[in-house]
N, C-alpha and C positions, 0 to 999 in steps of 0.2 A: 699782906700779900706774900711776904717772904718767910713767914713762920706760921706754925699752927696756932699760935696765940694771938696773931695780929688780925683782928676782925674789923679794923678801920675801913670805912668806905670812903674812897677818894673820887673826886671829879676827874673824869678823863682829861688829860693834858694840863691839869693843875700843876703847880710847882711841886707839891707833895707826890703827885702821881708820877711826874717825870723823874723825881729823885728816886722813887722806888723802882721805876723801869730802868734807871741808870745803874742800879745795884745788881741787876741781872747780868749774867755773862753776855758781853756784847759781841755781835757778829764782827768778823774781820772784814773790813771794807775792801780789802785788796783782791781776794779771789774772784774768779768769774762766777762762782756760785752765789755771790752776794749781790743783790740788786737794791737800788736806792730810789726813793721818790720823795718829793717835797709835798706835804699835805697842808693846804691852806683852808682854814675853817671860815666860812662866810658869816657865821653868827656865834662867835665864841662867847660863852658865858663869862662874866667877870672872874678874873683870877686864873683864866686858862690861856695857854699859849695859842695865838691865832695861826702861827706858822711853825711847823715842825719838820724835821728830816727823819725819815723812816728807813731803816736798813732791815732787810729780810735775808737771812742765810737760807738759801733754797735747799742746801744739802743737810746742814746740821739743825735747821729749824729754829735758830735763835732770832730774836726780834729786838731791834734797837730803835728807841724813839727819843729824840732830843730836840731842843730848840734849834730852829733853822740857823745855820751859819755858813758863810762863804758862798761860793758859786752854786747855783741850784743844779741838781742832777738832771738827767735827760728826761725823766718822767715827772710830770706835775699833775697833781690832783687837787681840785677845788671842790669842796662839799660842805653842806650844812653840818652842824655838830652831831646830830643823830646819825647821819650817814657816815661820818667819820668813825663813830663808835662801831657801826655795823662793819665797816671796812677793816678795822683793826681787830675787834674782839667779838663781832657778831657771829652767828651760825652761818654755815655754808650758803644756804639759800638766800638769806638776807644780804650777804656780802655781794652777791651778783645782782640782787634786786635793786641796788643803788643805781644801776644803769637804766632803771625804768622810772625813776623818780621825776626826772626832767630838770633838776637843779644841780646837777653834778657836771663838772668839766674835767676832761682828761686831755693833756697835751704830752706827746711823746710816744714811746713804743707801747701801744695798747696791749700787744701780745704778752708783755711781761705780766699782766694781771692774771693770766691763766696760771702761771707758775707761782706767783705770789699767793694766790688763792689756795693752791694745793699745799704749799708749805705751811700756811697758817692753819689749814684744816687738819693736816697731819699732826702739827705741833710736836715734832719729834723731841724738842728740848723741854716741853712742858711750860714754856714761858707764856704762851697765850692763856692757858688755863690759870696760871699764877696771877696774871694781871686781871683776868676776868673776876677772880675771886674777891678782890677788894675794890672793884670799880663800880661806881653808881651807874646804873643804866639810865641814860637820859630819856626824857619823853620822846616818843616817836621811834626810838631804837628798838632792836629785837634782842631779848635776852637769850643767850645760847642755852639749849637744854643740856641736861647732864650727859646725854649721849649725842654723838654727832648727828647732823641732819642727814648725812649719808654715811655708810660704813667706811672705815679707813681703808680696808682692803677689798679688792674685787673678788677674793675667794677663789675656790677651785672650780667655779662654774656650776652649771646646773645641767642635768641630763637633757639632751635634745630628744624630741619625739622621733619615733621610727621613721616617719616620712622625711624629717629634717636630716636625720643621720644618713638616709638613703641618698638625699641630694648631695651631701658632702662626699659620699662614696662614688657617686657618678662623676662628680667633679674631679675626684682623685684619679679615676680611671682615665678621664680625658686629659687632665692636666696634672700628672703626678708630681712633677718638679715644682709647680706653682703651689699646690696644696701643701707640699712638704715645707716650702718657705713660709707659707701662712701659718702653719702649725708651729713653726719655729718662733714666730712673733707672738702668737696668742699665748697668754700666760707670762709673757716677758715684757715687751714694750706696750702691749695692748691686751685688754681683757677679751676683746672680741673682734671679729672681722666679718664683713659681708662683701661678696664679690659677684660680679656678673661678667661673662665673656661670651661674645658671639663672633662667628666668622661667616662672612657673606650672608648675614641675616639669620643664621641658624645658631641657636643657643648651644654653647659648649659647656657652660657652668653657670649655676645660679644657686648660691648656697650661703649659709652663715655658720660661723664657728664661735665657740666660747660664749661669753656673756655680754648682754646689751647693757645691763646695770645689775647691781647685786640682786641675785635671786631670779633673774630673768634671762633666758637664753637668747642669743643672737641667732636669728634664723633668716631664711631668704625673704620672709614676710615682714621682718622688722623694719621700722621707719627711722633710719639714722638721719642725722643732720647732714644735709648736702654742703652746707657752708658755701664757699665761693664757687663750687661746682654748679651751683644754681644760677650763676651769672649768665650763662648762655641762653637761659629762657628769655631774658630781656633783649639779648642780641637778636634772637629769632623774631621776637615781637616787633622790634624796630625795623628789622630787615623786611618784614611783611609790609610795613607802612612805607618804607623806602621804595619797595617794589611797586606799590600802588600809586606812587607819586605824591603821597601826602606828607612826606618827611624828607628833608635834606640834611644829612649828618654834618655837612660842611658849613651850614649856617650857624650863627651864634645861638646858643640855647635861649637867649633873651629874645630872639625873633619869635619864638613860640610862647615863652614865659617871660614877659617884660619885667616882672618883679625880680627876676633872677639877676638883673643887671647891677643891682646895688653892690657896693663894696668892691668895685673894680672888676666885675665879672662880665662886663659888656661884651667882650670879644671871645669868651670861652665857647668853643663849639662842642656839639655832641660827640664828634669824632675824637676830640681831645679827652673827653670823659671816658669814652669807650676804649681808648688806647692807653689810658692812665698817664697822659702827658699834660694834664692841666697844671697850672702853677700852684698847686696846693700840696705841700709835702705830706707824706703819709702820716707823720706824727701830729700834724695839725688838722686832721680830718674834723670838720665842724661837728660831726655827730659822735665823736668820742665822748663818752660820759652820758649820752642820752640815746644811745642806739636803740634801746628798748622802750623809750618813752612814748608818750602820746603823739599822734601825728602833728598836732598844732605846734608842739614844742620842737620836734625835729624839723618841721617846715620853716619855722622862724630861724633856727640855728643855721640851716642849710642855705636859705635865701639871703639872710642878713650877713653872712660871713664875709669878712674883708680878706681878700686874697693877696699874697705877695705879688708884686709886679716884676716881670722879667725886664732886664736891661735890653734895650734895642739891640738886635743882632744876636742875642743869646739863644742858642738852640734849646728846644724842649728836651727835658730829661724825663726819666721815669718817676712818677709820683703815684705809686699804687694806692688806689682808693678802696678801702675795705667796705665802706658803707655809703659815704656821702654821694659819690658820683651816681651810683645805681638808684639811690633814693630820688635824686634830681631827675634822672632820665625816666624813671617810672612815672613822674608827674606829667610827662609829655603825653602819655596815652589818653587820659581823659580829654585833653585839648585836641588831639589829632583824631580820636576815634569815638569819644563819648563814654567809653568804658574804663573803669579803673584797672590797675595792673593785675590784680587777682582775677577779676572776671575775664579780662582779655586773654590772659595766659591759659586759664582753664578752658575757655570756649574755643580758642583758635589754635592751641598747641597741644595741651594735655589730651583733650578728647580725640582729636584726629590721630594722635600717636598711640592711643590706647594706654595712656598713663593714668588710669583711673584711680590708682591708690596713692597718687602724689597729692600733697597738700602744700599749696604755695605758702599758706600759714594755716594754723588750726583755728576752728571756731571754738568758743567756750564749750559747746556740746562735745566736740571732738576731744577736748582736753579732759572733760569729765569721764568720757568713755575709756580712753586709753593713755591719757597723759602721764600717769604714773608708771607706765610700762615702756615709755619711749627710751631708746638707747641714750645713755649719758656720755658726755665727753669725759674721759679720764686723763689726768695729767701726770706725767712722770718727771720728776726733778732729777736730772743728771743720773739716770739709771735706777732711780728709786721705783718701788712698786707703784703702778698706776693708781692715782687717787681720784675717786669720783667727784665731779663738780656739777654745779647747776647751771653753767653757762648755756644760754639758749634753750633751757629745758624747764624753766618756770612757767607758770600759767601766763604771766605777762609777756615773756619773751616769745612764747610759742603762738600766742593769739594776736600779736601785733604783726602787721606786714612789714618785714625788713627785706626789701628786694635784694636778691642776690646773696642772701645769707641764710634765713631760717626756713627754707623749703625743706620738707621731709617727705620721704617715700622710699620704697624698696629700690635698690640699685638696678633692678631689672627695668624699672621705669626710666631711670636715667639712661640706661642702655638703649631704650627705644627712641629717645631723643637723638642719640648719636646715630642710630640706624637710619633715622629719617634723613639726617644730613648726609650720610653715606649713600642714601638712595636718591640723592639730588633733589631732596625736598618732598618726596612722595612718602605717604604714611598710610597705614591700613584704613583710616577713616577719611582719606582724601588728601589732596596735595596741600602742604603747609607753605612751601616756598618753591619758587621756580629754580631750575638748575642754575641760571645766571645769578640769582640772589644767593644761593648756597656758595657759589664761587666767590661772590663779593664778600660774604661773611668770613670765609676761611682764607681769603687772600691776605697778603702782608701789607697792613696799613701803618705799622710802626717798624721802622728799621734803623739801624745805625746807632742805637743806644742800648746800653746794658746796665745792670745793677749788680750789687754784691750777692744777691740771692739767686743769681742764675737766670734772671729774666732778660729777654732780649726782644726778638721780633714778636709782634702781636697782630691779631686780626681784628675783626669787628666785635670786640669784647671777648675774643677767644685767645687763649694761649696757643702758640705754635711751636712745633718741634724745632729746636735750634742746635742740635748736636753737632752740626757741621761747623759751628763757631768754636767748638772746643768742648772737652769733657765737662767743664763746669757749667755749660749751658744746655745740657740734656734736660729736656722738659718732661718726657713721658717714659722713654725707654732708650737704651743705647742702640736698640735694633729698630726703632720706629723710623719711618721715612720722613724726609723734610716736609712732606705734605700733611703729616699728622697734626691734628688740632684737638682742642678740648679745654680743660681747666683743671685746677687743683683746689683743694680746700685746706686751709691753713694747717699744715702738719698733721692732717688726718686722712685726706682723701685725694683721689685723682680719677679723672674720667677723660678718655680720649678715643678718637677714631682715626683710622689710617686708610685713606682712599687707595693706597697702593696695595695693601693686603686685604682690604675689606674687614679689618679687625676692629671691634669695639670692646673697650674694657672700662668697667666702673668698679672702683675699689675703695672701701671705707674701713679704716682701722679706728676704733673709738678710744684709742690711747694716743694722746698727743705727746710728742717728744720734741726736743730741740731740732732746729732746722737740719743740721748735718746728719744727725741720726735718722731723721725721717727720710731724707733723700736716699740714704744708703739702703734702708729697708724697702722703700717703694720701688726703686730701680731694680733691686734684686728680685722682687716679686714680678714686676712687669717684664723684665728680661726673661724670667722663667716661662712666662706665658708664650713668648716668641719661640723659645726652645721647644716647649711641649708641642706647639702647633707646626713645627718645622719651618718657621718663618725667618730663621737665621741663616 
């Protein structure tokens, strides 16, 4: 592996393999740019280490693998041997497909996987390629091709069609400062952007810039991943059932789903799940590791999970749920209504709102038709060029229902959902909610708690503007009113509506960056919208 004459093939994680890996320049464990995880193999072949510590230098691209020693780091991954190979040395698509297998567990900061994936795929130091060269590919693992599964660079973009260029120019006329800020980011922190803005129900901007994925332009018709900006769909669905008298969010979830009571979950209410105050820390989300797996696997993990118990008198804190809570809440719909999550949302929300291009999740036929043109999430490591990844873009991830995560559609459709809420529940195809229900959804159901990511007050599954609590708690814009509500999508997107100004904004940047950099760019863009429209 270390010289042109060494053609020995070694078993991954064998003593010889670890010795060879140890001779490569090791990452410095001290800097913020180095992340660590402990990898436990569930079926280690004889002679291989069952537990190893992995260091990944996000900036320099160096990779360190050694036998586990000392206290474990904050990220723990448990996987079969073949999946361990895919995670360390496999191609980009296979690396994210381990989350679809159903036999992987992840505990800790799941979001680090995005940045680890980008660093391994870029392989700036050439160490992944060096290790691949002399490592036997185990049965069930995927051999990396000579070329990357997706290109390293996002390139200079592709030419937009005349109509798409005209849409951008119209947006620039209406929102000159906003488009200037977007152009500043496209080609830097993100390869592409899509945005929709309306004021009092009238479209001000609906356009796309840059690239959706290598060789494909981002346009107003592209279908980016909404990520957690899709969570309000389930809020509206449950709000309708609450309005109808079929659902009480203050009752325990187990009242409707008795099997959920296992593992100390008897008293957890739907409102706790909707406000992210259930006693399950974010890093212990039961669906970490299987978020894209088959329904029966996710159902078993979600319902059998044993949750930490709060000490009597301990106030609830914020435990943001990326997937677990919404997966459980979506299981209420068949019990309460008879329709599953996808059918209910399509028939009772998407159709009345005119969101005909939105897909709660893709069918296999959808994927065959345009799956390879969908916008990809790109990841920048500490200012590096955005690297395309396959997260939520494989056939498996796009065609499984992952409530509140993998919905896709043009942001103009997301804007229509916001406009329905601004219109007190009225939509072009009929009323979706009563005005009272909209007030209930957008009211403050969680107050008095805060976290280090700037989260504070919360509605019925909706994020609320909290700028009044301090600069660090701005949710959508420094100029949004305290009545503004919406959601954001992890370091890629934001969508909000403000009843005070009748403003609706949906913005997606398909370049993921670290939290602080993302907040800075998004607030700069959303503040510009307010300036352009004279709302400051």
